[in-house]
C-alpha positions in Angstrom: 53.5 12.4 33.6 57.0 12.0 33.9 59.3 14.3 31.7 61.2 11.3 30.1 57.0 9.8 29.3 56.7 13.8 28.2 59.5 13.7 26.0 58.1 10.9 23.7 54.6 11.6 23.7 55.4 15.3 22.6 58.3 13.8 19.9 55.6 11.4 17.9 52.6 13.8 18.5 55.2 17.2 16.5 55.9 14.2 14.4 52.7 13.8 13.4 52.0 17.5 13.4 54.5 18.2 11.0 53.0 15.0 8.8 49.8 16.5 8.8 50.2 20.1 8.2 52.2 19.1 5.1 49.1 16.7 3.8 47.2 19.7 5.2 48.9 22.6 2.6 48.2 19.9 0.0 45.1 19.1 -0.1 44.3 22.8 0.0 46.4 23.5 -3.1 46.6 20.8 -5.0 43.2 21.9 -6.8 45.2 25.2 -8.3 48.5 23.4 -8.6 46.6 20.5 -10.9 45.4 23.8 -12.4 48.9 25.3 -13.5 51.0 21.9 -14.1 48.3 21.5 -16.7 49.7 24.0 -18.7 53.0 22.8 -18.5 54.5 21.8 -21.2 54.8 18.3 -22.4 52.9 15.3 -21.9 55.0 14.0 -19.0 55.9 17.1 -16.9 52.3 17.9 -15.5 51.8 14.2 -14.8 54.5 14.6 -13.5 55.0 17.5 -11.6 51.8 16.9 -10.2 53.2 14.0 -8.5 56.1 15.6 -7.2 53.7 17.9 -5.1 52.4 16.3 -1.9 55.8 15.3 -1.4 57.0 18.8 -1.9 55.5 19.4 1.5 55.5 16.7 3.5 58.9 15.7 3.3 59.7 19.7 4.0 58.2 19.5 6.5 59.6 16.5 7.9 62.9 18.3 7.2 61.9 20.6 9.8 60.8 18.5 12.1 63.6 16.8 12.6 66.1 19.6 11.7 65.5 20.9 15.8 68.3 18.6 18.1 67.6 18.6 21.4 71.1 19.0 23.0 72.5 22.3 23.3 75.6 23.8 24.7 75.0 22.7 27.8 72.7 20.2 27.1 74.8 16.8 25.7 73.5 13.8 27.8 70.1 12.3 28.2 69.5 12.9 31.3 70.3 16.8 31.2 67.6 17.0 28.8 64.9 15.3 30.1 65.3 17.3 33.6 63.8 20.2 32.8 59.9 20.4 31.5 60.3 23.9 30.5 63.1 22.8 28.0 61.4 20.2 26.4 58.3 22.3 25.7 61.1 25.4 24.2 62.5 22.4 22.0 58.7 21.4 20.9 57.8 24.9 20.5 61.2 25.2 17.9 59.8 22.2 16.7 56.6 23.7 15.8 58.3 26.8 14.5 60.6 25.1 12.0 57.9 23.0 10.5 56.1 26.5 9.4 59.0 27.8 8.7 60.0 24.5 6.2 56.4 24.9 4.8 56.6 28.1 4.1 59.5 27.4 2.0 57.9 25.0 0.2 55.1 26.7 0.0 57.6 29.5 -1.6 58.9 27.2 -3.8 56.3 25.4 -5.4 55.0 28.9 -6.1 58.2 29.9 -8.2 57.5 26.4 -10.1 54.0 27.5 -10.7 55.3 31.1 -12.0 57.4 29.2 -14.3 55.2 27.4 -15.4 52.7 30.2 -16.1 55.8 32.0 -17.8 56.9 29.1 -20.1 53.1 28.2 -21.2 52.4 27.7 -24.5 49.2 29.2 -23.7 51.3 32.8 -22.0 53.8 32.6 -24.7 50.9 32.0 -27.9 49.1 34.8 -26.2 52.2 36.9 -25.5 52.7 36.7 -29.6 49.1 37.5 -30.0 48.9 40.3 -28.0 52.3 41.6 -30.2 51.0 41.0 -33.5 48.5 42.9 -32.9 49.4 45.7 -31.9 
């Protein structure tokens, strides 16, 4: 396989990997987040959060994928980029690392959303008020 063909194949494989990882995280966290979202105040907020949840992982994974540039200080042309297989492998590893970092950031973001939902949910406030009255 030539370096040019390797570049094309690995680029699309990394793109597919980013989407797959984003979807795997969504599938793993979907039910627990739905339980938390149901505690949110209002009627439309829980359904809106549940609809946004998959996008909140697939889009960051794709952003992590496209955030890596093949151009660098010493490699600016396509010919210079394709000439070294080691450089292409290094960029693939950088893409995968970036995908995982962006997914981690998305997990932290959605955890903060869940914490805020639980903090300001009706059940949480009512339970807190009930404890205060009983003391």
